[in-house]
C-alpha positions in Angstrom: 101.8 -185.9 140.8 98.4 -186.9 142.1 94.7 -186.8 140.8 94.0 -183.6 138.2 91.1 -182.1 138.9 89.8 -181.2 135.0 85.9 -181.1 136.3 83.9 -178.8 138.1 83.4 -180.4 141.5 80.2 -181.3 143.2 79.1 -183.0 146.5 77.8 -186.3 146.7 74.6 -185.0 148.8 73.9 -182.2 145.5 73.4 -185.3 143.2 71.1 -187.2 145.4 69.3 -183.8 145.8 69.1 -183.5 141.8 67.7 -187.1 141.4 65.0 -186.7 143.9 63.9 -183.0 142.7 63.6 -184.8 139.1 61.7 -187.7 140.6 59.3 -185.1 142.3 58.8 -182.9 138.6 58.2 -185.8 136.6 55.5 -188.1 139.0 54.0 -184.2 139.1 53.6 -184.6 135.1 53.2 -188.1 135.2 50.1 -187.1 137.5 49.6 -184.2 135.7 49.2 -185.5 132.4 46.2 -187.8 132.1 44.0 -185.3 134.0 45.0 -182.5 131.5 44.3 -185.3 129.1 40.7 -185.9 130.6 40.2 -182.4 131.1 40.1 -181.8 126.7 38.3 -185.3 126.2 35.6 -183.5 128.6 35.2 -180.4 126.6 35.6 -182.0 123.5 32.6 -184.3 124.4 34.0 -187.2 124.7 33.4 -187.8 128.3 31.5 -186.6 131.3 32.4 -184.6 133.8 32.2 -187.4 137.2 28.9 -185.3 138.7 27.1 -185.6 135.0 25.0 -188.4 135.9 24.0 -186.7 139.0 23.1 -183.1 137.5 21.2 -185.3 134.6 18.9 -187.4 137.3 18.4 -184.0 139.7 16.5 -182.7 136.5 14.7 -185.4 135.7 13.9 -186.1 138.7 12.1 -182.5 138.7 10.7 -183.2 135.8 9.4 -186.7 136.8 8.0 -184.8 139.8 5.6 -182.1 137.9 4.6 -183.7 134.6 1.7 -186.1 134.7 2.3 -187.5 131.2 5.9 -188.7 130.7 7.6 -190.8 127.9 10.0 -192.8 130.4 12.1 -193.6 127.1 13.0 -189.6 126.9 14.9 -190.4 130.3 18.6 -189.6 129.2 21.4 -192.5 128.9 23.6 -193.9 132.0 19.9 -193.4 134.3 17.8 -196.2 134.9 14.4 -196.3 136.1 12.1 -198.5 138.2 7.9 -197.0 138.1 5.9 -198.9 140.8 2.8 -198.5 142.1 1.6 -197.4 145.7 2.0 -201.0 146.4 5.2 -201.5 145.2 4.3 -203.7 142.6 7.0 -203.2 139.6 5.1 -201.1 136.3 8.3 -200.4 134.2 11.8 -200.5 134.4 14.9 -200.7 132.5 16.6 -202.4 135.5 18.2 -205.8 135.6 16.6 -207.8 138.4 19.5 -206.9 140.9 19.4 -203.7 140.3 15.6 -203.9 140.6 16.3 -205.2 144.4 18.3 -202.7 145.2 16.4 -199.6 144.3 13.1 -201.8 146.1 16.0 -201.5 149.2 16.1 -197.8 149.3 12.4 -197.1 148.4 12.0 -198.7 152.0 14.9 -197.4 153.5 17.0 -200.5 153.8 19.4 -200.0 151.2 23.3 -199.4 152.3 25.5 -197.5 150.2 28.8 -199.3 148.8 32.1 -198.6 147.1 30.3 -198.8 143.9 29.2 -194.8 143.4 25.7 -196.5 143.0 23.0 -193.6 144.0 19.7 -193.8 143.9 16.5 -190.9 143.3 13.4 -191.6 144.9 10.5 -189.5 142.5 6.5 -189.4 144.3 4.3 -189.0 141.4 0.0 -188.9 141.9 -0.2 -192.9 141.3 3.6 -194.0 141.6 6.8 -194.2 142.7 9.7 -193.3 140.1 13.0 -194.8 141.5 16.2 -193.4 139.7 19.2 -194.9 139.6 22.8 -193.5 138.3 26.5 -193.7 139.1 28.9 -190.9 140.3 32.1 -190.9 137.8 33.0 -190.2 134.4 31.3 -192.1 131.6 32.2 -192.6 127.5 29.4 -190.3 125.5 29.8 -192.9 122.8 27.7 -196.2 124.2 30.3 -198.8 122.9 33.2 -197.6 124.5 31.1 -196.6 128.1 30.0 -200.7 128.0 33.1 -202.7 126.8 35.6 -199.8 128.0 36.8 -199.2 131.6 35.7 -196.2 133.2 37.3 -192.9 132.6 37.9 -193.1 136.1 39.6 -195.7 136.0 41.5 -195.3 132.6 43.1 -192.0 135.0 44.3 -193.9 137.6 46.3 -196.3 135.8 47.6 -194.0 133.6 48.9 -191.5 136.8 50.2 -194.9 138.4 51.5 -196.8 135.1 53.3 -193.0 134.4 54.7 -192.8 137.7 56.2 -196.2 137.5 57.8 -195.4 134.1 59.0 -191.7 135.1 60.8 -193.8 138.4 62.6 -196.3 136.5 63.8 -193.8 133.6 64.4 -191.5 136.6 66.4 -194.2 138.7 68.8 -196.1 135.7 69.6 -192.5 134.4 71.0 -191.7 138.1 73.0 -195.0 138.2 73.8 -194.4 134.9 75.7 -190.9 136.3 76.8 -192.2 139.4 78.5 -194.9 137.6 79.8 -192.8 135.1 81.5 -190.8 138.0 82.4 -194.0 140.0 84.3 -195.4 136.6 87.9 -194.1 137.5 87.3 -195.3 140.9 86.7 -198.7 139.4 89.7 -198.8 136.7 92.1 -197.7 138.8 91.5 -200.9 141.2 91.1 -203.2 138.5 95.0 -202.2 137.4 95.9 -202.5 140.8 94.4 -205.9 141.2 96.0 -206.5 137.7 99.3 -205.5 139.4 99.7 -202.6 136.6 100.8 -199.7 138.3 102.2 -197.5 135.7 99.1 -195.6 135.1 97.3 -191.8 135.5 94.1 -191.9 137.6 91.5 -189.2 135.8 89.0 -187.2 137.8 85.2 -187.5 138.9 83.0 -185.1 138.9 81.8 -185.7 142.5 84.0 -184.7 145.4 84.0 -187.4 147.7 84.9 -190.0 144.7 87.8 -188.2 144.5 88.5 -188.7 148.0 88.7 -191.9 147.3 90.8 -191.4 144.1 93.5 -189.4 146.5 93.8 -192.6 148.6 94.0 -194.9 146.0 97.1 -192.7 144.2 98.9 -192.8 147.4 97.9 -196.6 147.8 99.3 -197.4 144.2 102.6 -195.6 144.9 103.2 -197.7 148.1 102.3 -200.8 146.8 104.6 -199.8 143.5 107.4 -199.5 146.2 107.1 -202.2 148.2 106.3 -204.7 144.9 109.4 -203.5 143.6 111.1 -204.2 146.8 109.9 -207.5 146.9 110.7 -208.2 143.3 114.3 -206.9 144.1 114.6 -209.4 146.7 112.6 -212.0 144.8 115.5 -211.8 142.0 118.4 -211.9 144.3 117.2 -215.0 145.9 116.8 -216.8 143.0 120.3 -215.1 141.5 121.6 -216.6 145.2 119.8 -220.3 144.9 121.2 -220.8 141.5 124.5 -219.5 142.3 124.7 -222.0 144.8 123.5 -224.8 142.6 126.0 -224.1 140.1 128.8 -224.0 142.9 127.6 -227.4 144.2 128.3 -229.0 141.1 132.1 -228.6 141.2 132.5 -230.6 144.6 129.9 -233.2 143.0 131.8 -233.6 140.4 135.1 -234.2 142.3 133.5 -236.6 144.5 132.1 -238.8 141.1 135.8 -238.6 139.9 137.3 -239.9 143.0 134.8 -242.5 143.5 135.3 -243.8 139.8 138.8 -243.8 140.6 138.8 -245.4 143.9 136.3 -248.3 141.9 138.9 -248.7 139.7 141.4 -250.0 142.5 141.8 -253.2 144.2 139.1 -252.6 147.0 137.0 -255.4 148.6 133.5 -256.2 148.0 132.1 -253.8 151.1 134.3 -251.0 149.8 132.8 -251.5 146.4 129.3 -251.2 147.9 129.9 -247.7 149.5 131.8 -246.3 146.4 128.5 -247.4 145.1 126.4 -245.8 146.5 128.5 -242.5 146.8 128.2 -242.8 143.3 124.6 -243.0 143.2 124.1 -240.1 145.8 126.3 -238.2 143.7 123.8 -238.6 140.5 120.4 -237.9 142.8 122.6 -234.7 143.6 123.0 -233.9 140.1 119.7 -234.1 139.4 118.5 -232.3 142.3 121.0 -229.5 141.4 118.9 -229.3 138.1 115.6 -229.1 139.5 117.2 -226.2 142.0 118.3 -224.8 138.6 114.6 -225.1 137.3 113.3 -223.5 140.0 115.6 -220.3 140.1 114.5 -219.9 136.3 111.2 -220.8 135.5 109.2 -219.6 138.5 108.4 -222.3 140.0 107.4 -224.4 136.8 109.8 -227.5 136.4 109.6 -229.7 133.3 107.5 -233.2 134.2 108.0 -236.5 132.6 104.9 -238.9 133.8 104.8 -242.5 133.6 102.1 -245.2 134.7 103.2 -246.8 138.0 101.8 -248.4 141.1 102.0 -246.9 144.8 103.6 -250.0 145.8 106.2 -250.3 143.5 107.4 -246.4 143.2 107.4 -246.8 147.0 110.0 -249.7 146.8 111.9 -247.6 144.7 112.5 -245.2 147.3 112.5 -247.3 150.2 116.3 -248.0 150.2 117.0 -244.0 150.4 114.0 -243.2 152.7 115.9 -245.9 155.3 119.6 -244.1 154.4 117.7 -240.9 155.6 115.8 -242.2 159.0 119.4 -243.8 159.5 120.9 -240.7 160.2 119.4 -240.4 163.5 118.8 -244.3 164.1 114.9 -243.7 163.7 112.5 -246.3 163.1 110.4 -246.3 159.8 107.0 -247.6 159.9 105.7 -247.8 156.2 102.2 -248.9 155.5 100.6 -249.1 152.4 96.6 -249.4 152.3 96.5 -251.2 148.5 99.9 -251.4 147.0 98.3 -252.0 143.3 96.4 -248.7 143.4 98.1 -247.1 140.3 99.5 -243.4 139.2 100.6 -241.0 137.1 103.7 -239.2 138.2 107.4 -237.8 137.4 109.5 -240.5 139.3 112.4 -238.3 139.8 110.6 -235.3 140.9 108.3 -237.3 143.3 110.8 -238.8 144.7 112.4 -235.9 145.5 109.2 -234.2 146.8 108.9 -237.0 148.9 112.3 -237.0 150.5 112.6 -233.2 151.1 109.6 -233.7 153.4 111.2 -237.2 155.1 114.6 -235.3 155.6 113.0 -232.1 157.4 110.4 -234.7 159.2 114.3 -236.9 160.7 115.7 -232.8 161.0 112.6 -231.9 163.6 112.6 -235.2 165.1 114.5 -236.6 168.1 117.2 -239.3 167.9 115.9 -242.5 168.0 112.4 -241.4 167.5 109.8 -242.6 164.9 108.9 -242.1 161.7 105.3 -243.0 160.3 104.4 -243.1 156.4 100.9 -244.1 155.5 100.0 -244.8 151.9 95.8 -244.6 151.5 93.2 -244.1 149.5 91.3 -240.9 149.7 88.1 -239.9 146.9 90.1 -241.5 144.2 93.3 -239.9 144.7 96.4 -241.2 146.4 97.5 -240.0 150.0 101.0 -239.7 151.5 101.4 -238.9 155.0 104.8 -238.6 157.0 103.8 -237.8 160.6 107.2 -237.2 162.5 107.8 -237.4 166.6 108.9 -233.7 167.3 107.2 -230.9 168.5 104.8 -230.0 165.1 104.4 -226.8 163.3 104.3 -223.9 165.1 101.4 -221.6 163.9 103.4 -219.5 161.7 105.0 -222.8 160.1 101.2 -224.2 159.4 100.5 -220.8 157.6 103.7 -219.9 155.3 105.4 -222.9 155.6 105.1 -224.1 152.2 106.2 -220.2 150.8 109.8 -220.1 149.4 112.5 -219.3 151.6 110.5 -219.5 154.8 112.5 -220.3 157.9 110.9 -220.6 161.4 113.8 -219.7 163.5 111.8 -221.1 166.4 111.6 -224.3 165.5 114.8 -224.9 163.3 117.7 -224.2 164.4 119.7 -225.8 161.8 121.8 -224.1 159.6 121.7 -226.1 156.5 117.7 -224.9 156.0 117.2 -222.5 153.6 113.8 -222.5 153.5 113.4 -224.3 150.3 112.5 -228.2 150.8 109.0 -227.8 151.5 108.5 -224.9 149.0 110.2 -227.3 146.3 107.9 -230.0 147.4 105.0 -228.2 147.1 105.7 -226.9 143.6 106.2 -230.7 142.1 103.3 -231.7 144.1 101.1 -229.1 142.4 102.5 -229.4 139.0 101.2 -233.2 139.0 97.6 -231.5 139.9 97.9 -232.2 143.8 98.2 -230.7 147.0 100.4 -230.1 149.8 98.7 -229.7 153.6 100.5 -229.3 156.8 98.7 -230.5 160.2 99.5 -231.1 163.2 98.8 -234.2 165.3 101.1 -235.9 167.6 103.8 -234.2 165.9 103.9 -232.4 162.8 102.1 -234.6 159.0 102.6 -233.6 155.9 100.0 -234.7 153.4 100.7 -235.2 150.0 97.1 -235.4 147.9 98.0 -236.6 144.2 
């Protein structure tokens, strides 16, 4: 069915151009608004224009140059004065000490203009000089505001900057929100696929490029759905085969056990009795292993665990006889080394025995006759580490990567018809449910580490 387009589509380029134009308009309004407010304030008489003091100073200078008797107190606010004699003695002033020094330097032609906007006018009168000081820039007409508040120019510039930052933040937020909304169908689809939920409809976006991605996701979803169904069918068939095989093994085992019981009731010597006991013991073990195999096929790897506390030395002693029997099939030498036999572990002894024997049988199968198997037990950061190292050719790269997966069989190293790719998988399932892990390595041969 594909992705159904229900909305008018636009390119991603259109959305970016729209964002940039909106941002330009927003910044323009942010700059214009303080200027408009400043103009209104100026028209209403709350602030002066930037050159107001300059105009007033020039008018005052003309008056001072012509009027003989003048009251300096009538000089407009915002203009300061310094009256000096022809000998540069200070006669009258309303300037501070620092301002007086600047005014005198100006009168001597030594004053250098600064970024503060301070300006001077020198007026020559009959018996004295008058130096007027003023600043270029807007001012509040209210004296208190002019003293305690930043100048209107600073407030206007600050207003422009803050407005631009505010507008930019809002525009980025709205643009991100709109993109997130258009990207939501893509995110929803990928989340569904990640959760392996493939029965869902894919909605459309208004952005052409996002719809192209959605079409690709739709095709990928259908391919994945088909692939997963095939995989699930194969796994189901494999489970059914494993379960059927396990059930089929029960009948010959029952016959073997029954015949061994019958033999034990006949007249036999001590050696024959020992052989029969070995047969009965091995039959019981096989029945336990078959039960484990059935649980694995039914419960997707979950096996009931009955933990008990036991020292590692005691546990290894309990399975040493079976381990020797396994290596004896190829007349191999088993070297067992335990660092600390008193180290305590909590395990299901039956399941862990199965896990170790699986690894050991695998090691024997891939080692030459009269070879050697090393069985090391060490402590690693408070955990028990069991290492089984054979004397074979080692794992192939594929076996190192996939050897713990169910039904994995490496044709290059396993030319045995009795292998079904379940041994290491069962071992890994048992160890994982104990909270441990299995690691595959290559040293002098293949090495399998069981860490619990």
